[in-house]
C-alpha positions in Angstrom: 5.0 0.9 14.9 6.8 1.6 11.3 7.1 -0.5 8.1 10.6 -0.6 6.7 10.5 -0.2 3.5 11.8 -2.9 0.9 14.4 -2.0 -1.5 13.5 -3.6 -4.8 15.7 -4.0 -7.9 13.1 -3.1 -11.1 13.0 -6.7 -12.2 11.8 -7.4 -8.8 8.9 -4.9 -8.2 8.2 -5.7 -12.2 8.0 -9.7 -10.8 5.7 -8.6 -8.4 3.1 -6.8 -10.1 3.3 -9.5 -13.5 2.8 -12.1 -10.8 -0.4 -10.2 -10.2 -2.0 -10.9 -13.6 -2.2 -15.3 -13.3 -6.0 -14.9 -14.2 -5.6 -12.7 -17.4 -2.7 -14.7 -19.1 -4.7 -16.1 -21.7 -5.6 -12.3 -23.1 -2.8 -10.8 -22.4 -1.2 -13.3 -25.0 -4.0 -12.7 -26.5 -3.1 -8.6 -26.8 0.5 -9.3 -27.7 -0.3 -11.2 -30.1 -2.5 -8.4 -31.9 -0.3 -5.8 -31.0 2.6 -7.9 -33.0 0.3 -8.7 -36.0 -0.5 -4.4 -35.6 3.2 -3.5 -35.1 4.4 -5.8 -38.3 1.8 -4.6 -40.6 2.1 -0.8 -40.3 5.9 -1.5 -41.0 5.8 -3.5 -44.2 3.2 -1.0 -45.0 5.7 1.2 -45.8 7.9 -1.0 -47.3 5.2 -2.1 -49.8 4.5 1.3 -50.0 8.4 1.4 -51.7 7.6 -1.3 -53.9 4.8 0.3 -55.2 7.4 3.3 -55.9 9.7 0.8 -56.9 7.7 -1.1 -59.2 6.6 2.0 -61.4 10.0 3.1 -61.4 10.4 -0.5 -63.4 13.3 -1.7 -60.6 11.1 -4.3 -58.7 8.7 -6.4 -60.9 7.9 -9.7 -57.8 4.3 -8.1 -57.4 2.6 -6.0 -59.8 1.2 -2.4 -58.9 -2.4 -3.7 -58.2 -1.3 -6.2 -56.4 0.6 -4.0 -53.9 -2.0 -1.4 -53.8 -4.7 -4.3 -53.1 -1.8 -5.1 -49.9 -1.8 -1.8 -49.0 -5.9 -1.4 -48.4 -5.7 -4.3 -46.6 -3.0 -4.1 -44.4 -4.1 -0.5 -43.7 -7.6 -1.7 -42.3 -6.1 -4.3 -40.4 -3.5 -2.1 -38.6 -6.6 0.0 -37.4 -8.3 -3.4 -36.4 -5.7 -4.8 -35.1 -4.8 -1.9 -32.8 -8.0 -0.9 -31.2 -8.3 -4.6 -30.5 -4.8 -4.7 -28.6 -6.0 -1.5 -26.4 -8.6 -2.9 -25.9 -7.4 -5.7 -24.1 -4.6 -4.4 -22.3 -7.6 -1.5 -21.0 -9.0 -4.3 -19.8 -6.8 -6.4 -18.4 -5.6 -3.1 -16.7 -9.2 -2.2 -15.3 -9.9 -5.6 -14.0 -6.5 -5.9 -12.3 -6.9 -2.7 -10.6 -10.2 -3.2 -9.5 -8.7 -6.5 -7.7 -5.3 -4.7 -6.5 -7.5 -2.3 -4.7 -9.3 -5.4 -3.5 -6.0 -6.7 -2.0 -4.6 -3.9 -0.6 -8.0 -3.4 1.7 -7.6 -6.8 2.5 -4.4 -6.2 3.3 -5.0 -3.2 5.4 -7.6 -5.1 7.3 -5.3 -7.8 8.5 -2.6 -4.7 9.1 -5.4 -2.5 11.4 -5.5 -0.8 13.6 -1.6 -1.2 14.6 -0.8 0.3 10.8 -3.6 3.2 11.2 -2.3 3.6 14.7 1.1 5.3 13.2 1.3 5.4 10.1 0.6 8.7 7.7 -3.0 8.8 6.6 -2.4 11.1 2.8 0.4 8.8 2.5 -1.9 6.0 2.7 -4.4 7.5 1.2 -1.6 8.5 -1.8 -1.1 4.5 -2.3 -4.7 3.3 -2.3 -5.9 6.1 -5.1 -2.5 7.9 -7.2 -0.3 4.6 -6.6 -2.4 2.0 -7.8 -4.1 4.1 -10.6 -0.6 4.6 -12.1 0.1 0.7 -11.8 -2.6 1.1 -15.1 0.2 2.1 -16.9 2.2 -0.7 -16.2 -0.2 -2.9 -17.1 -1.5 -1.9 -19.8 1.1 0.1 -21.9 4.1 -2.2 -20.7 3.9 -5.6 -20.3 2.2 -5.8 -23.6 4.4 -3.2 -25.4 7.5 -4.9 -23.8 7.1 -8.7 -25.4 5.4 -6.9 -28.8 8.7 -5.2 -29.1 11.1 -8.2 -28.3 8.9 -10.4 -30.9 8.9 -7.8 -33.6 12.4 -7.3 -33.1 13.4 -10.4 -33.9 11.2 -10.5 -36.3 12.3 -7.9 -38.1 16.2 -8.9 -37.6 15.4 -11.8 -39.5 13.9 -10.4 -42.6 16.6 -7.9 -42.6 19.0 -10.8 -42.1 17.3 -12.6 -45.2 17.6 -9.6 -47.3 21.9 -9.5 -46.4 23.2 -10.6 -42.9 24.8 -7.3 -42.1 21.4 -5.4 -42.3 20.4 -8.1 -40.4 23.0 -7.2 -37.7 22.6 -3.7 -38.1 19.2 -4.3 -37.4 19.7 -6.3 -34.0 22.5 -3.8 -32.3 20.2 -0.7 -33.0 17.2 -2.4 -31.7 19.4 -3.3 -28.7 20.9 0.4 -28.0 17.0 1.8 -28.8 15.1 -0.9 -26.4 17.3 -2.5 -23.5 20.5 0.0 -23.4 19.2 3.2 -23.0 15.8 2.1 -21.6 18.0 0.3 -18.6 20.3 3.3 -18.0 17.6 5.5 -18.1 15.6 3.5 -15.2 18.5 3.4 -13.0 19.2 6.8 -13.6 16.1 7.7 -12.2 14.8 4.7 -9.8 15.4 6.4 -6.7 13.9 9.7 -8.3 11.3 7.9 -9.1 10.5 6.9 -5.2 11.1 9.8 -3.6 8.7 11.9 -6.4 6.0 9.3 -4.7 7.1 9.4 -1.6 7.3 13.2 -1.3 3.9 13.2 -3.1 2.2 10.9 0.0 3.8 13.5 2.2 2.1 16.5 0.5 -0.9 15.0 1.0 -0.2 14.5 4.5 0.2 17.7 4.8 -2.8 19.3 2.8 -5.1 17.1 5.0 -3.4 18.1 7.9 -4.6 21.8 7.1 -7.3 20.9 5.9 -8.4 19.6 8.8 -6.7 21.9 11.2 -7.8 24.9 9.2 -9.8 26.9 12.0 -6.5 26.3 14.5 -4.4 27.5 12.0 -6.0 30.5 11.8 -6.6 31.1 15.6 -3.0 30.3 16.5 -2.0 32.7 13.0 -0.1 29.7 12.3 -1.1 29.7 8.5 1.9 31.5 7.1 3.9 29.0 9.5 2.3 26.3 7.6 1.7 27.2 4.0 5.8 27.6 4.5 6.0 24.3 4.6 3.9 23.2 2.5 5.3 25.2 -0.2 8.4 23.3 0.5 7.4 20.2 0.4 5.6 21.4 -3.1 8.9 22.8 -4.5 10.8 19.8 -3.1 8.2 17.6 -5.3 8.1 19.7 -8.1 12.3 19.6 -8.2 12.0 15.8 -8.3 9.4 16.7 -11.0 11.7 18.5 -12.9 15.1 16.2 -12.7 12.6 13.3 -14.0 11.3 15.8 -16.7 15.4 16.7 -17.6 15.9 13.0 -17.9 13.4 12.3 -20.2 13.8 15.1 -22.3 17.6 13.4 -22.6 16.3 9.7 -22.9 14.1 11.1 -25.8 17.0 13.4 -28.0 19.6 10.4 -27.2 16.9 7.8 -28.5 16.0 10.2 -31.5 19.9 10.3 -32.5 20.5 6.9 -32.6 17.6 6.4 -34.4 18.6 8.3 -37.5 22.4 7.0 -36.6 21.0 3.4 -38.0 19.3 4.8 -41.0 22.0 5.6 -41.6 24.7 3.1 -41.3 21.7 0.6 -42.7 21.7 3.4 -45.7 25.3 3.2 -45.9 25.8 -1.0 -45.0 23.0 -1.6 -47.9 24.5 0.9 -50.1 28.1 -0.9 -50.5 26.6 -4.3 -50.3 24.6 -3.1 -53.4 27.6 -1.0 -55.3 29.5 -4.2 -54.6 26.4 -6.4 -56.1 26.0 -8.3 -53.8 22.3 -7.1 -52.9 19.9 -6.2 -55.3 18.8 -2.4 -55.3 15.3 -3.3 -54.6 16.4 -5.0 -51.3 18.7 -2.4 -50.4 15.8 0.0 -49.9 14.1 -2.3 -48.8 16.0 -2.6 -45.5 16.6 0.9 -45.1 12.8 2.0 -45.1 12.2 -1.4 -43.1 15.0 -0.2 -40.4 13.5 3.4 -40.3 9.8 2.1 -40.2 10.2 -0.6 -37.5 11.4 1.3 -34.4 8.0 2.0 -33.2 8.4 -0.6 -30.8 11.5 -0.4 -29.5 11.6 4.3 -29.4 8.0 2.8 -27.3 10.3 1.1 -24.8 12.8 3.6 -24.5 10.2 6.2 -23.7 8.5 3.4 -21.5 11.6 4.0 -18.8 10.7 7.9 -18.4 6.8 6.7 -16.5 8.6 3.5 -15.4 10.4 4.7 -13.0 7.0 6.7 -11.8 4.9 2.9 -12.0 7.7 1.0 -10.6 8.0 3.3 -7.7 4.5 3.5 -7.3 4.4 -0.7 -7.4 7.2 -0.8 -4.8 4.7 1.2 -2.4 2.1 -0.8 -3.2 4.2 -4.2 -2.5 4.8 -2.5 0.5 1.1 -2.7 1.9 0.4 -6.0 0.5 4.1 -8.0 2.0 4.0 -6.3 5.0 3.7 -9.0 8.2 1.1 -7.7 10.9 2.2 -6.6 14.0 -0.8 -9.0 14.9 -2.4 -11.5 12.8 -6.0 -12.6 13.6 -6.5 -15.9 15.1 -9.3 -17.6 13.4 -9.5 -21.0 15.2 -9.1 -20.4 18.8 -11.4 -20.3 21.6 -14.4 -18.6 22.4 -13.8 -15.7 24.5 -14.9 -17.3 27.7 -16.4 -15.8 31.4 -15.0 -14.8 34.4 -11.7 -12.4 35.7 -9.7 -10.2 33.5 -6.2 -10.9 34.8 -2.9 -8.9 33.8 0.3 -10.5 35.4 3.2 -8.4 35.0 2.6 -6.9 31.5 5.0 -5.2 29.8 4.9 -3.6 26.2 6.9 -1.2 23.6 6.1 0.2 20.5 9.6 0.6 19.4 13.0 -1.8 20.4 14.4 1.7 21.2 11.4 3.0 24.0 11.7 2.5 27.3 8.4 0.7 27.1 5.2 1.9 27.7 4.1 -0.7 30.1 6.7 -2.3 32.6 5.2 -5.0 34.8 1.7 -3.6 34.9 -0.4 -5.9 37.2 -4.3 -6.1 38.1 -7.4 -8.4 38.3 -11.0 -7.0 36.9 -14.1 -8.7 38.2 -17.7 -8.7 36.8 -20.0 -6.9 37.9 -18.0 -4.0 38.7 -16.8 -0.8 37.2 -12.9 -0.4 37.6 -11.0 2.6 37.4 -7.4 2.6 35.8 -6.2 6.4 37.3 -2.7 7.8 36.0 -1.2 11.0 33.9 -1.2 11.2 30.6 1.1 8.6 28.9 1.6 6.7 31.4 0.1 3.4 29.4 -3.7 3.6 30.2 -4.7 3.3 26.7 -1.8 0.8 25.6 -3.4 -1.2 28.0 -6.5 -1.2 26.2 -5.3 -1.7 23.2 -3.3 -5.1 24.3 -6.6 -6.0 25.9 -8.6 -5.8 22.3 -5.1 -7.3 21.4 -4.4 -4.5 19.0 -1.1 -5.9 19.7 0.4 -8.4 21.7 1.8 -8.1 25.0 6.2 -8.2 24.9 6.1 -9.8 28.3 3.4 -10.9 31.2 -0.2 -12.6 30.1 -3.6 -11.0 29.8 -6.4 -13.8 30.5 -10.1 -13.7 30.0 -11.5 -16.6 32.5 -7.7 -18.2 32.3 -7.7 -17.8 28.5 -5.1 -16.2 26.9 -6.3 -13.3 25.2 -3.6 -14.7 22.2 -5.5 -18.3 22.2 -9.1 -16.3 22.0 -10.7 -16.2 18.2 -10.2 -12.4 17.3 -13.7 -12.6 16.3 -15.4 -13.3 19.3 -13.1 -10.9 21.1 -14.3 -8.0 19.5 -17.7 -9.3 19.5 -18.1 -9.4 23.3 -15.9 -6.3 23.9 -16.8 -2.6 23.3 -14.3 -0.4 23.0 -14.7 3.6 22.8 -11.7 5.5 22.2 -11.1 8.8 22.7 -11.5 10.6 19.6 -14.8 9.2 18.0 -15.1 8.6 14.2 -18.5 9.5 12.4 -19.3 8.4 9.5 -21.1 10.6 6.9 -24.4 9.2 7.5 -27.5 9.5 9.7 -27.1 9.5 13.4 -29.1 6.5 13.7 -27.1 4.2 11.1 -23.8 6.0 13.0 -24.7 4.4 16.1 -26.1 1.1 14.3 -22.3 0.3 13.5 -22.4 -1.5 16.7 -25.2 -3.2 15.7 -27.0 -3.0 12.3 -29.8 -5.8 13.3 -30.6 -3.3 16.1 -34.3 -1.9 16.4 -34.8 2.2 16.3 -36.4 2.1 20.0 -32.9 0.3 21.1 -31.1 2.9 19.5 -33.0 5.6 21.2 -32.6 3.0 24.7 -29.0 3.1 24.2 -28.6 6.9 23.2 -30.7 7.8 26.4 -27.9 6.2 28.4 -25.7 8.0 26.7 -27.5 11.4 27.0 -27.8 12.4 23.6 -31.7 11.7 22.9 -32.3 15.2 23.6 -30.2 16.8 21.7 -31.0 14.5 18.8 -34.4 14.7 18.5 -33.7 18.7 18.9 -32.5 18.6 15.3 -35.0 19.1 12.4 -34.5 15.7 11.6 -34.0 14.0 14.6 -32.3 10.5 14.1 -32.3 10.8 10.2 -29.9 13.6 10.3 -27.2 13.6 8.2 -23.5 13.9 9.5 -21.2 15.9 7.9 -18.0 14.3 6.6 -15.8 13.5 10.3 -19.0 14.6 12.0 -17.8 18.3 12.0 -21.0 19.8 12.4 -21.3 18.6 16.0 -19.2 19.1 19.3 -16.5 16.7 20.2 -18.8 16.3 23.3 -21.4 14.9 21.1 -19.3 12.8 19.0 -17.7 11.4 22.3 -22.1 10.4 23.6 -22.4 8.8 20.1 -19.4 6.8 20.6 -21.2 5.6 24.2 -24.6 5.1 22.6 -22.4 2.8 20.3 -21.1 0.6 23.2 -24.7 0.5 25.5 -26.1 -0.6 21.9 -23.0 -3.5 21.7 -24.5 -5.2 24.6 -21.3 -6.9 24.9 -20.2 -8.6 28.0 -17.5 -6.0 28.9 -16.8 -2.6 28.1 -13.6 -0.6 27.5 -13.7 3.3 28.1 -11.0 5.4 27.3 -11.0 9.1 28.7 -14.7 8.9 27.9 -15.8 11.9 29.4 -13.2 14.0 28.6 -15.3 16.5 26.3 -18.3 15.9 28.4 -20.0 18.9 30.7 -20.4 18.1 34.2 -24.4 17.3 33.4 -24.3 15.0 30.8 -21.5 12.9 32.7 -23.3 12.7 35.7 -25.9 10.9 33.5 -23.6 8.4 31.6 -21.9 7.4 34.6 -25.3 6.5 36.3 -26.0 4.3 33.3 -22.9 2.8 33.5 -23.6 1.9 36.9 -26.8 0.9 36.8 -25.3 -1.5 32.8 -22.3 -2.7 35.9 -24.4 -6.1 36.8 -24.4 -8.1 34.0 -20.2 -6.4 32.4 -17.0 -5.8 33.3 -16.4 -2.5 32.7 -12.7 -0.2 32.7 -13.1 3.1 32.5 -9.7 4.7 32.2 -8.8 8.8 33.0 -6.8 11.5 34.1 -9.3 13.0 36.5 -10.0 11.9 40.0 -13.8 13.1 39.9 -14.2 10.5 36.9 -13.2 7.5 39.3 -16.1 8.3 41.5 -18.5 5.6 40.6 -15.8 2.9 40.4 -15.7 0.3 42.4 -12.3 -0.7 42.6 -9.3 2.1 41.0 -5.4 0.7 40.0 -3.3 3.9 39.9 -0.8 3.3 36.9 
């Protein structure tokens, strides 16, 4: 099932991201306050520098040269302190929130899984969990606070310059508006689609790289390296092309901002010059207005520059929000009944993964009784694996019902269902850990003796003991250091160790040789007295131990 991306506006994305900041609002307010004070201190350093030169020339007499020099020293020191404090607060907020967001994303994935992971591009999810979340640091540390600082500082400067002369205040207001609002908004709208395309292309490239790494042996064997490399090169070029477009827009925006700032200074000079000539402004006021105008664009120019990174950041934020706001295909039942004993009954079960599908299962009926091995036989693609996923409630049946001891699977507490069922999939995932710990995934409190007993039943004990460190041998990433059959037998050992009431096995011996398959099947036959066992396979030979066989 594919998740449809939400087409959010930039404001909606920002609102969603800002909503996560509530626990740290006090600290954010402090960062904004220090940022405003720091930027105004920097601006007035220049203004007081101008006062000093005017005082030395005998034009300004409001403050003595010594007082002005003392003020400059104090402002310079406080500028450094305030800047450091602001950045410290912003980065503390950012990293705290990134940790919180990662926790929320993993919590969301736990709710969405396994259906979400069943059909999603793993590389794209990795991109969201890593680089997309990391990029949000730019938003929290270098976006929210600068926006508030730019607004507050601009309002202060408009009032200050307006007190010198209303026309000077009007010029400042229009200039700040163009640099801090018009240019960023226009650039953001223009680059929004490119930003989203860039992050999506990055995720697709991630998926391609992972595929090529994990499938390198097959690519070399079947001489598909050039084709796959060409495909990856195409995706890289698409990513770079989008990046070049974003960079071009960034350069145009930067030039436009610089031109507006220069033009604002020229206009302010002309306006103040005319008022000074007309006697409506003192000379020192005109100089102050021009210096104040030219030295106060830092916060608003930063907003203009933000719009470039903001396209990437908001695209990443939207992808993260997609995960956080996605509705699970199946919601865990936390207050339902415990798994009852008794027959498992499938009545007219139908299911399709997409609305457009013809249906993987159609009106399937079967009864699975305790104490027996039930075989489910059928060709590939007939819905055998899907049936087990419905029984595990990874998905819910579209029509019909599955009941355990008369209780509908949807009404059973999910934790109880998963605790009492052991599910062996076609692909056994192994962690980068010891063999013992990999088996103990099924029961972390198991003793070494219990682990060894489960391994013997799965016909993997002798292989493990042949390794230099036995059960303490560490597996490489994804367990690539052992064969597919050995992986499967570790998966079967987990099922035996789980001590569940029911074992669901999906093609459990497809990669196992006939000798070891015979040992595993005999172990299953001994285990059936206390359990219900479902054995899915497309091979008739595997069905030899089944008490009952359902043909699909």
